[in-house]
Structures are given as C-alpha cells and as structure tokens.
N, C-alpha and C positions, 0 to 999 in steps of 0.2 A: 228713627233708629234709636235703639237703646244706647246707654253709655257703654263705651268700649273699655276694656280693661287697660289700666295704665301700664306702660312699659317702664323699663329701668330709667332712673334719673342719675346719670353719671356725674362725678365730680370733675369740674374743669381742671385741666392739667396744672395750671398755675396756682390752684387752690389745694392741690393734692399733696398734703404735707408728708404722707408716707413716701411718695415718689421723690419729693424734693430732698429728702434726707438720705437718698440712696447714692451709691457710687456713680450710677449713670447720670445723676443730676449734679455732679460736682462742678462742672463748668458753669452751670447756672448759679450755684452758690458763690463761686469765685466772682462772676460778673456782678452779682448783687453787692459784694463787698467793694468792688470797684465803683460802680455807678452810684450807689447810695451815699458813699463817702463823698464823692465828687459833688453830688447834688447838695448835700448838707453844708459842705464847706462853702460852696457858691452862694447858697441861700443866706449864709451868715457873713458873706463879704470877705472871706479869708482867701487872700491871694499870695501870701508869703508867710513864712514862719521863722522864728529863731528856735532851733531844735536843741533839746537837752537829752542826753543819754546818761545813764548811771545806775549804780547798784540799787536793788530793792531792799537792801539790808541796813542801810544807814538810819540813824535817828538823831534827834536833837539831844543835847546833853541831859535835859530833864527827862526825856523819854527813855534814854539809855539807863539813867540811874534808877528810874522807876521799874523798868523791866528787870534789871539786874537784881534789885531787891526782891521782886516778886518771884523770880526764879530761885533765889536762895531760900526764900521762905517755903517754897514748894519742894525743896530738896532736889532741884534739877541740877544737872551738870552745866556749869556756866563757862566752861573752858573755851568753847568756840565763840560764844557770844561776846565774852570779854575781849577777844581779839579785835572786835570791830569798834572799840571805843575811839580809836584815832579818827574814824570817819565823822565824828560829831562836828568837829570844826569845819570840815569841808561841807557837810550838810547845811550848816547854818550860814556859811558864806555863800553857798549856792542860792539859798533863799534870798539873801541880800542882792546878789547879782541879778536874779530874775526880776525882783521888784524894781531895781534900778532900770533894767532894760524895759520893763513894762511901763514905767513912768515916761521914758523916752518915747514909747510907742503911742502915748496918749494924744500926740499932736495930730492934726487933721491929715497931714501928708502921709502918716503911717497908720491910718485907721484900718487898713486892710491887712495888717501884719499882726499875727498872734504869736503866743509862746506855746510850744508843743513839746509834750513828753510822751513816754510810753504809758502814762496814766496810772502806774502802780504806786506802791509805797516807796519809802527810802528817798534816794536822790530825786526820783521823779516827783514825789510828793513835795519835796523841798522846793523844786522849781515851780511847780503849779501853785504852791502857797504864795511864793513871791509874786507870780504873775497875777493871781487872783486878787491880791491886795491892791494892785495898781490898775489892772484892766480886767475886772471880773467877767466881762463879756467875751474875752478872748483868751481864756486859759484852756488850752486844748489837750485832751488826753486820748491817746490811741492805744487801748489796752488789747490784751490777748487772753483768750479764755484759758485759765489755768485753775487746777483744783485748789491751790493754796492762795489764790487771790480772788475772792468772791465778788469784788466790785472794784471800781476805780476809786482813787483817793478823793476825799471830799472837797478838794480845791479845783476840780475840773468844772468848767462851765457846762451845765446840763445839756444845752443844745449842741455842744461840741464834744460830747462824750461818745467815744466809739469803742466797740468791742469786736475784735476780729477773731475769726477761727483760724485763718491761714497766716502764717508768719510772713510769707512773701508779699501778700497784699498789704499787710500792715507796714512792712518796710517801704514798699513802693510809695505809700501816701505819706509816711513820715519824712521821706527824703525829697519827694517831688518838688515841694514848694520852699525848701530850706534856703535861707539866705545867710545863715551862720550856724555853726554847730559847736556846742559846748559838751565835752565828754568828761563827766566826773568819774572817779574811781568805780570800778565794777568788775564783775567776773566774766564768765563765759559769754553770757548774753550781750553784755556791753562790748566785749572784745569783738564779737561777731558783727555788731552794728558799726563799730568804729572802722574795722577793716573793710567792710562792704562799702562804706562811703569813700574810703581812701581808694579802693579799687575802681569805683565808678568815676572818681575824678581822674585817676591815672589813665583810664581807658577812654576818657572823653565822653562818657555817657552822661555826666553832669557838665553842663556847658560853662560853668564858672568855677574858678578855684576859690570858693568861699572859704573863710577861715575855719580851721578845725582847732579849737581851743581845748587843750588837755588840762583840765582844772584839777590840780592836785599834783604839783610838779614832781615831788619825790616819788610818788607812786608810779607815775607814768614813765619816769626815767629809769626806774628799777625793774618794773614788771615786764617791760619789753626792752631788750638790749638792741636799741636802734643802731648804735654804732657798729655792733658786730654784724648786723644784717647788711649794713653798707659795706663793711670790710669784706664780707663773703660774696658781695656782688648780687645779692638777691633783691635788693632795692637800691634805688639811686639816692644820692645825697639830696637831690632836689625834692624828693618825696618827704624826706625827714625834715628838711628846712621849711617845708610848708606847714609843719605842725607848730603850734604856739603853746609852750609849756608855761604855766603860771599858777601861783596861789593867790594872786592879787585880784580882788573884785574890780578895782579901778582899771587895771590893765586889760582885763577881759572885756569889761564894758567898753573901753575905748576901741578895741579891735572890732567888736560887734557893731558899734555905731558907725565906724569907718566903713565897714562892709555895707551896712544898710543904706547909708547916704550915697555911696558909690553906685549901688544897684538901682536906686529908686526910680530914676528916669527911664531906665531901659527894661524894666520888668512889665511895663504896661499899665501901671496905676499911678505913676508919678505925674508931675505937671506936664501937660501936653506941649510938645515942642522943645522941652528942656533936654539939654545934652548931658550925658553922664560925665561927672567930673573925672579928670585924670587921677589915677591912683597915686598916692604919695610915693616918693622914691623908696625903693626897696620893698614896697608892699607886695604881698602875694596875690593881690586881687587883679583880675583882668576883666575887661568889659563883658557883661553878660550878653550872650547871643539870644535871639528869640527862642522861646521854649521849644524843645524838640517835640513835635506832635506825637512821636512814637514813644 
C-alpha cells in the first residue's frame, strides 16, 4: 500500500499554552502555584520560616539621600518622597535584626528554617539583605507579579525565589510555615497581611500563637488605635496583648529566638523524642499542635 496522508497532530492539553492562559484553566494555574511552591520548598529543606512584612517604599539613609538629590536635579516634586525619610532608621535596623536571626539559624538544629519576605524592595529587601549575609542559602522571597516591580530584590536565594500571580496562594505559603512574624511599617498591603495573620490566629486556623512583632513602635501605636478598638468592643484586649511593639533589635531578636526554641521539638524537625520546653511565665506562646493537613 502507498503512504497514507497524515492526519492532524494535536497539542497535548498540558502543553497547550493558549488553553492554560484561559479563564477555564484558572484552577490549574492555582494548583501549579500550590504544588510547585511546596515541591521547591521541600527540595531545599525549608520546613519553617521567620516571616517579615513591611513597606516597599523604605530605603537606607544613603539610598534615600541619593534618590532625593536625583529627584531634585531632575526637577521632580519631592514632597511625598521626603515624607518617607523616617523609615530609613527602621529599614537599617530591620537588616540588622534579620542578620542576627539568620546567624542564630546557622546552627544544625535550625538548618530547616529560613527567613521569608514578600521579595520586593524596601523593608522586604532590608530583611532579605540581612538574611543573605548570614544564611545566603535560605533567604526566601515570595513576590507577586506587579507592573512596577519587574523582579525580586537581589538578596533572595535564586532557588528560593518565587513569583505568584494570585495573592491568596502567595499569602497561603507565606504564612503556612511561619514560626514568628515581624511587621515593619507599611501601607495597605502590609495592613492586609498583618490583619489576615491576626484573623487566622484569632479563629484558630493557625495552630500556634506565634509572636507578632510590630517593629516601629510609634508608627504601629499611632496608625491603628488599638485601645479604641478594644473600647468599642470590636476586638478583645487579649488580641492586642498578643502583639509585641518595639524599636529594639535585641528585644525583637529575643522574642523570635524564644518562639523558635519553644517550637523546635514539636514541628517535626527537632531532636527526636525531645519535649517542647514550657513557655516562660507570661509568654504568649502555646505548644504547637501537629500541622493541620487542611
């Protein structure tokens, strides 16, 4: 018999990029953001994190001065930018805090714990810079695709650099393995992240009351009127008392270390058979239950 004519050669569904970018394939894209992140964290041995939130607008003193001069030279309006100068001190202190925590995490017993930020500039870059100087293999960045942030900051470990399309999958992975949270001053996005974590703890969706450290005491005491919220009965005093307001690198470091040591044995990667130590008197920490598989 002669050669027969060839029929169509269709593209396999999982290789069909036109389909994968459609609305109908949204659930597949969401699943990819869930599973690929999980796989890569596992491949890199990450089982816990110290999480940092904060503004993308902060700079070091040197960066601030340089940009201010450049804006003036270009004839740009510096009014709004000049208002952010106060953040320089917090930015630099945050780098010091992350470096100090990273140095603590260099020990064998904490080799599965990394430092995690949203991967962007500002306070996120400050924390990644500190982390990268101490544990360059565990400086994690979970970014979100935004038109004004073309890439993650340069202090993120390449193998632990993530870019999400969906905010909710990004938040899920940022919070899931958290063992302590540091929140530097920030705007709407930072507020959103802070209050979501507080809500998850309040509702028992996070199985441990890990410390929430509000770094930048004056900012956090003024920007949210916590006492008035309690007075009006919309939050309880217990919720506010669980927050730790500070400007001190040393005090924030001590709270983080206390949390990490207390959780070590019960998260599944501490010494086998070891019992979690009792939390100090007055500590907000409670024993961590096994991770909720849901």
